[in-house]
N, C-alpha and C positions, 0 to 999 in steps of 0.2 A: 541483507543483502550486501553490504561492503565487503563479505567474505566473499560472496558469490561471485562479484566483481573481480575480486584479485583471484578466484578460480578461473574465471572465463579468460583473462588476460595471461595466465599461467598456461593455459593450455591453448593459446592462439598461435604460435608459432610450431606445436606439434605437428597440426595436420592443416595447417593455413595453404589456401589459395592465394596469389596476389590478388584476386578480385575482393575476396570473401574473409579477410583474415580474422578479425573478430567473430564474427558469424561461424566461422569454421571451430574456432575456440571455445565458441558456446557449445556448440553441438557435441564437440569430443567430452566438454566436461559436465554436459547432462549425460550422455552415453555411459560414462565413467562414475559420476558421484550423483547424479540427478536423483535417483529413487530415494538414497540414504538423506540426501539434504533435502528434500521434500518431505519426507517423513518428520526431520527435524524441523523444519521450517512450520509445518502444520501444527505440530507439538505446541510451539511458541505461539501460533495465530487462536489456537481454541479457545482461551480464557477470553480473548479480546472480540472473539466472534460472538460471545454471549453479549458483552457488553455491547457491541456495535448495534445487535437487535434491539436492546433494552433502549438505546439512546435513539434510534429511530421511532421506536414506540411513543419513547417521552417527547420527542419533537412534534409526533402528530396532536398527542394530548395537550401538550402546550398552546398551541394555535388558540384553544377558547379560551384560555385565562387572561387574553389581553396585556401581556408583558409590554413594558416598554422597550422599544429597539429589539422586538422578538425576531426581525429579520437577520438582525447580527448574529444572533445565538443560532437560528436554524442553519446559516450559511457556514458558519462554524461547525459544527456539529456535523453537516453533510460532508464539509472538507475533511474533518477528522477520520469519519469513518471511510469516506473516500481513499485515505492512506491506507486501512487496512484492507480494503478490496484491491487495489493496486496489487498488495503483497500477495493476496489471494490468487492472482493473476499468474506472479510469479512463481509460487509455490506449485500451482498446477503445470506450468509451463515446464519446468525443471523435472517433474514428476512423469511426465511424460515423455519416459526414455527411447520410445520405440517408434516416434513419429517418421513419416515421409519425410525426409528435410529436404529434399529437391520442389516438395509443393509450393506452390507461391502462397498460399496460405499461411502454411506453416513459416517460411520464412517472414511472412509479414509478423506473423505472431512473434517471433524473435524479435524483430525490430521494434516492436509495441513493447516487449518486455524490456528490450534495453534502454527505454526512455525511462523506466523507474530507476532513478538516481538514489540513492540512502541521502546525500544531501539535500536534495529536493523534499524529501519526507520529514527529514529532521527540521527544515525550517517551515515546510506548512505546519506541522505538530505544534511546533513554538506559537508562532503565529496565531494559527486559530485556538490555541490552549487559551492564549491569553486574551484573545477578544472574549472568549466565553467566559472566562473569569471575570474580565470588565462587566460582561452583560450581568453574571449573577450578582456582582457587588453593586452594581448601581440598580437592581430591582430589589435585593434587600434593604437597602438604604432606604427606597422609594416606598416600601412595604411595611418596614419597622420604624420607619422616623417617628418619632414624638412616643416611642413605648419604652 
């Protein structure tokens, strides 16, 4: 994601109008590099796609076990999986190299894609991974106390 943003900014001044500088850079970058970068990004996302599906199934199953603070676990996993979904949106968008860039819905999709910031993803992954580990630790201690 960080490298994509660098690419977007580097193409900004090539075809930019006064009103749409970054968007024009994004469009130029996608047209030139989008297909290749989307394939690469999907390759990175594929292993985690299976894990995200498994996590969703485990969250649904975990509700029946009555774990302490299960909402904390569920929220953490939802946030972890959401980061994966956000990156899938970016991969889909950059792989769509022949959009009608003037269409308002496409313009809105670009705006939405640009809200995905690598710093936010890293922060949320760290925060919710820690919350999940705390949940697991607390429940292991409760379950295995005295054994």
